[in-house]
C-alpha positions as CSV (number, residue, x, y, z in Angstrom):
1,M,-20.3,-19.5,2.5
2,D,-19.0,-16.1,3.6
3,S,-20.3,-13.1,1.7
4,P,-17.8,-11.5,-0.6
5,R,-15.9,-8.6,0.8
6,P,-17.2,-5.3,-0.6
7,L,-15.2,-3.4,-3.1
8,G,-13.6,0.0,-2.2
9,R,-10.8,1.4,-0.2
10,I,-10.6,0.8,3.5
11,E,-8.3,3.3,5.1
12,A,-6.3,1.1,7.5
13,P,-2.7,2.2,7.4
14,G,-1.5,-0.5,9.8
15,R,-3.0,-3.3,7.6
16,G,-1.5,-1.6,4.5
17,I,1.9,-1.6,6.0
18,A,1.6,-5.2,7.2
19,C,0.6,-6.3,3.7
20,M,3.5,-4.5,2.1
21,V,6.0,-6.0,4.6
22,G,4.5,-9.5,4.2
23,G,4.4,-9.2,0.4
24,S,8.0,-8.0,0.4
25,L,9.0,-11.2,2.3
26,L,7.2,-13.5,-0.1
27,L,8.6,-11.6,-3.1
28,T,12.2,-11.9,-1.7
29,M,11.7,-15.6,-1.2
30,N,10.4,-15.8,-4.8
31,D,13.5,-13.9,-6.0
32,G,15.7,-16.4,-4.2
33,V,14.0,-19.4,-5.8
34,V,14.1,-17.7,-9.3
35,K,17.8,-16.9,-8.8
36,W,18.3,-20.6,-8.0
37,V,16.8,-21.8,-11.3
38,S,17.7,-19.0,-13.6
39,G,21.2,-20.2,-14.1
40,E,19.9,-23.2,-15.9
41,F,16.8,-21.9,-17.7
42,E,16.2,-18.9,-20.0
43,L,14.1,-15.9,-18.7
44,G,11.1,-16.7,-20.9
45,Q,10.8,-20.3,-19.6
46,V,11.2,-19.2,-16.0
47,L,8.5,-16.5,-16.3
48,F,6.1,-18.7,-18.1
49,S,6.5,-21.7,-15.8
50,R,6.2,-19.6,-12.7
51,G,3.3,-17.6,-14.0
52,L,1.5,-20.8,-15.1
53,T,1.6,-22.1,-11.6
54,A,0.3,-18.8,-10.3
55,L,-2.6,-18.9,-12.8
56,I,-3.5,-22.4,-11.7
57,I,-3.6,-21.3,-8.1
58,I,-5.8,-18.4,-9.0
59,A,-8.1,-20.7,-11.0
60,L,-8.4,-23.1,-8.0
61,V,-9.3,-20.3,-5.7
62,L,-11.9,-19.1,-8.2
63,C,-13.5,-22.5,-8.4
64,W,-13.5,-22.8,-4.6
65,R,-15.1,-19.4,-4.0
66,R,-17.1,-19.4,-7.3
67,G,-15.7,-16.1,-8.2
68,F,-15.6,-16.4,-12.0
69,H,-16.7,-12.8,-12.3
70,I,-13.0,-12.0,-11.7
71,V,-12.5,-11.9,-15.5
72,Q,-14.9,-8.9,-15.7
73,A,-12.7,-5.9,-15.1
74,R,-14.3,-2.6,-14.4
75,Y,-11.3,-0.8,-15.8
76,P,-10.0,-3.0,-18.6
77,K,-7.8,-0.3,-20.2
78,L,-6.2,0.6,-16.9
79,Q,-5.7,-3.1,-16.2
80,L,-4.0,-3.5,-19.5
81,I,-1.7,-0.5,-18.8
82,R,-0.9,-1.9,-15.4
83,A,-0.1,-5.3,-16.8
84,L,2.3,-3.7,-19.4
85,L,4.0,-1.8,-16.6
86,I,4.5,-4.9,-14.6
87,I,5.9,-6.7,-17.6
88,A,8.3,-3.9,-18.4
89,S,9.4,-3.7,-14.8
90,T,10.2,-7.4,-14.7
91,F,12.2,-7.4,-17.9
92,F,14.1,-4.2,-17.0
93,F,15.2,-5.7,-13.7
94,V,16.1,-9.1,-14.9
95,S,18.1,-7.6,-17.8
96,A,19.9,-5.4,-15.3
97,L,20.9,-8.5,-13.3
98,R,22.5,-10.0,-16.3
99,L,24.7,-6.9,-17.0
100,M,25.6,-5.4,-13.6
101,P,26.3,-6.5,-10.0
102,L,23.3,-7.5,-8.0
103,A,24.0,-5.1,-5.2
104,E,24.1,-2.1,-7.5
105,A,21.0,-3.2,-9.4
106,I,18.9,-3.6,-6.2
107,A,20.2,-0.3,-4.7
108,I,19.1,1.6,-7.8
109,T,15.7,0.0,-8.0
110,F,14.9,1.3,-4.5
111,V,14.5,4.8,-5.8
112,G,11.0,3.5,-6.6
113,P,9.4,4.8,-3.4
114,I,10.9,8.2,-4.1
115,F,9.2,8.1,-7.6
116,V,5.9,7.2,-5.9
117,T,6.3,10.0,-3.3
118,A,7.1,12.5,-6.1
119,M,4.2,11.4,-8.4
120,A,1.5,10.7,-5.7
121,P,0.4,14.4,-5.3
122,S,-0.2,14.9,-9.0
123,I,-1.6,11.5,-9.9
124,L,-3.5,10.6,-6.8
125,A,-3.9,14.0,-5.1
126,E,-2.2,12.6,-2.0
127,R,-0.7,15.1,0.3
128,V,3.0,14.4,1.0
129,G,4.6,16.7,3.6
130,W,8.3,17.4,4.2
131,R,8.4,14.9,7.1
132,R,7.4,12.0,5.0
133,W,9.8,13.1,2.3
134,T,12.6,13.2,4.9
135,A,11.7,9.7,6.2
136,V,11.7,8.3,2.6
137,L,15.1,9.8,1.9
138,V,16.5,8.5,5.2
139,G,15.2,5.0,4.3
140,F,16.9,5.2,0.9
141,A,20.1,6.4,2.6
142,G,19.9,3.3,4.7
143,V,19.6,1.1,1.6
144,L,22.7,2.7,0.1
145,V,24.6,2.2,3.4
146,M,23.6,-1.5,3.4
147,L,24.5,-2.2,-0.2
148,Q,27.4,0.2,-0.7
149,P,27.1,0.5,-4.4
150,G,30.4,0.7,-6.3
151,S,32.1,4.1,-6.7
152,D,33.6,3.4,-10.2
153,G,30.9,5.4,-11.9
154,L,27.5,4.3,-13.2
155,R,27.4,3.2,-16.8
156,W,24.4,3.3,-19.2
157,V,23.2,-0.1,-17.9
158,A,22.2,1.8,-14.7
159,L,19.2,3.0,-16.7
160,L,17.8,-0.5,-16.7
161,P,17.1,-0.7,-12.9
162,V,16.0,2.9,-13.0
163,G,13.5,1.9,-15.6
164,A,12.4,-1.0,-13.5
165,A,11.9,1.3,-10.5
166,L,10.0,3.9,-12.6
167,T,7.6,1.4,-14.3
168,G,7.1,-0.4,-10.9
169,A,6.2,2.9,-9.2
170,C,3.8,3.8,-12.0
171,G,2.2,0.3,-11.5
172,D,1.8,1.0,-7.8
173,L,0.2,4.3,-8.4
174,L,-2.2,2.8,-10.9
175,T,-3.0,0.0,-8.4
176,R,-4.0,2.7,-5.8
177,R,-6.0,4.6,-8.4
178,I,-8.3,1.6,-9.4
179,S,-8.5,0.1,-5.9
180,H,-11.7,2.0,-5.1
181,G,-13.7,-0.1,-7.6
182,E,-11.6,-3.1,-8.6
183,A,-11.3,-6.3,-6.6
184,S,-7.7,-7.3,-5.7
185,G,-8.3,-10.7,-7.4
186,V,-9.1,-9.0,-10.7
187,T,-5.9,-7.0,-10.6
188,L,-3.9,-10.0,-9.6
189,F,-5.4,-12.1,-12.4
190,Y,-4.7,-9.7,-15.2
191,S,-1.1,-8.8,-14.2
192,T,-0.3,-12.5,-13.7
193,L,-1.8,-13.3,-17.1
194,G,0.1,-10.5,-18.8
195,V,3.5,-11.6,-17.4
196,T,2.8,-15.3,-18.2
197,L,1.9,-14.5,-21.8
198,A,5.0,-12.4,-22.2
199,G,7.0,-15.3,-20.9
200,A,5.2,-17.7,-23.2
201,V,6.3,-15.6,-26.2
202,M,9.9,-15.9,-25.2
203,A,9.8,-19.5,-23.9
204,P,10.3,-21.4,-27.2
205,F,13.7,-19.7,-27.5
206,G,16.1,-21.8,-25.5
207,W,13.5,-24.1,-23.9
208,Q,15.0,-26.9,-21.8
209,P,13.0,-29.9,-20.4
210,P,12.7,-29.4,-16.6
211,G,13.2,-32.2,-14.2
212,P,11.0,-33.0,-11.1
213,V,13.0,-30.8,-8.8
214,D,12.9,-27.9,-11.3
215,L,9.1,-28.3,-11.7
216,S,8.8,-28.1,-7.9
217,L,10.9,-25.0,-7.7
218,F,8.8,-23.4,-10.5
219,A,5.7,-24.2,-8.6
220,L,7.1,-22.8,-5.4
221,A,8.1,-19.6,-7.1
222,G,4.6,-19.3,-8.6
223,A,2.9,-19.8,-5.3
224,L,5.2,-17.2,-3.6
225,L,4.7,-14.7,-6.4
226,C,0.9,-15.1,-6.3
227,G,0.8,-14.5,-2.5
228,A,3.2,-11.6,-2.7
229,H,1.3,-9.8,-5.5
230,F,-2.0,-10.3,-3.8
231,L,-0.7,-8.7,-0.5
232,Q,0.9,-5.8,-2.4
233,I,-2.3,-5.2,-4.3
234,E,-4.2,-5.2,-1.0
235,T,-1.7,-2.8,0.4
236,F,-3.0,0.0,-1.9
237,R,-6.6,-0.7,-0.8
238,F,-5.7,0.0,2.8
239,A,-3.3,2.9,2.6
240,E,-1.9,5.7,0.5
241,A,0.8,4.8,-2.0
242,A,3.2,7.4,-0.6
243,L,2.8,6.0,2.9
244,V,3.4,2.3,2.2
245,S,5.9,2.4,-0.6
246,P,8.9,3.1,1.7
247,F,8.2,-0.2,3.4
248,K,9.4,-2.0,0.3
249,Y,12.8,-1.4,1.8
250,S,12.0,-4.2,4.2
251,S,12.8,-6.7,1.5
252,L,16.5,-6.0,2.1
253,L,16.0,-7.0,5.7
254,W,14.3,-10.2,4.6
255,A,17.1,-10.8,2.1
256,A,19.8,-10.4,4.8
257,A,17.9,-12.8,7.1
258,I,17.4,-15.4,4.4
259,G,21.0,-15.1,3.3
260,Y,22.1,-15.8,6.9
261,L,19.7,-18.7,7.4
262,V,20.3,-20.4,4.1
263,W,23.9,-19.5,3.1
264,G,25.4,-18.5,6.4
265,D,26.0,-14.9,5.4
266,I,26.7,-12.6,8.4
267,P,25.8,-9.0,8.0
268,D,28.6,-6.5,8.5
269,R,28.6,-3.3,10.4
270,W,27.4,-1.3,7.3
271,T,24.5,-3.6,6.8
272,L,23.5,-3.2,10.5
273,L,23.8,0.6,10.3
274,G,21.7,0.7,7.1
275,A,19.1,-1.6,8.6
276,A,18.9,0.7,11.6
277,L,18.2,3.7,9.4
278,L,15.7,1.7,7.4
279,I,13.8,0.6,10.4
280,A,13.8,4.0,12.0
281,S,12.4,5.5,8.8
282,G,9.5,3.0,8.7
283,I,8.7,3.4,12.3
284,Y,8.6,7.2,11.9
285,I,6.3,7.1,8.9
286,F,3.9,4.8,10.7
287,H,4.1,6.9,13.9
288,R,3.2,10.1,11.9
289,E,0.3,8.4,10.2
290,S,-1.1,6.9,13.4
291,R,-1.1,10.4,15.0
292,G,-3.0,11.8,12.0
293,S,-5.6,9.1,12.1
294,A,-8.3,9.2,14.7
295,N,-9.5,5.7,14.1
296,L,-6.4,3.7,13.3
297,P,-7.4,0.0,12.9
298,S,-5.5,-2.8,14.6
299,W,-2.9,-4.9,12.7
């Protein structure tokens, strides 16, 4: 059996970016599945059923690798805080979807990387120069071009996706902070457990018996969520939070691709222009990082 991978950060920006992009793909697929079933089931039941599947997958992996030490967190208080942040972010975003158009909600939540870039210097002592700031803002501009949020004025409900973005950004920063001494599996376990328990508290209210197809969709969502969160946790072991956070924008590209393949949606010119800005921003950030790293690992 392979020896366990040592704890600690591994400065590999290319791997970090790849994990973020891959995790964003899985998370976007998960969102699609959840959107599919959320019309028939209440939020608590969806979160509980999806989370239970993810916990089962984690338990199976633990049995296979005999990694039961995963329940022994080195930073239990920080893990609890991170789990609460993930719970809050989930509920803020889903609540926003119920009260405002999807495009506007998504556009507003993508201020998250800007929050990360703003807070990384003080919380993580990461250096963020004006070039990276510029690239982040260009990427965000691309998001706005793609989604074209309404111009009728934002109401108070806009605070919900802002709250989701802020709590999610704090969770990302905390993930980076504990990554030097906490295994990714430990962080994944506690955040998944937290969201599942939160869903279990709400599940009895409006519970509906799921059919075989519904159970399959819940299982698929749980598997996708588990893989997405693991990759995004690994991201912050490999690279600085301010570096990889802008690559969360890639989820919009995945969403456009999935929309075309599944529903036949064809991107318009504004979507293509926004995607060009988004891709250019990501390439520039990676280019700047690769120039500053003498030993950049391969992807």
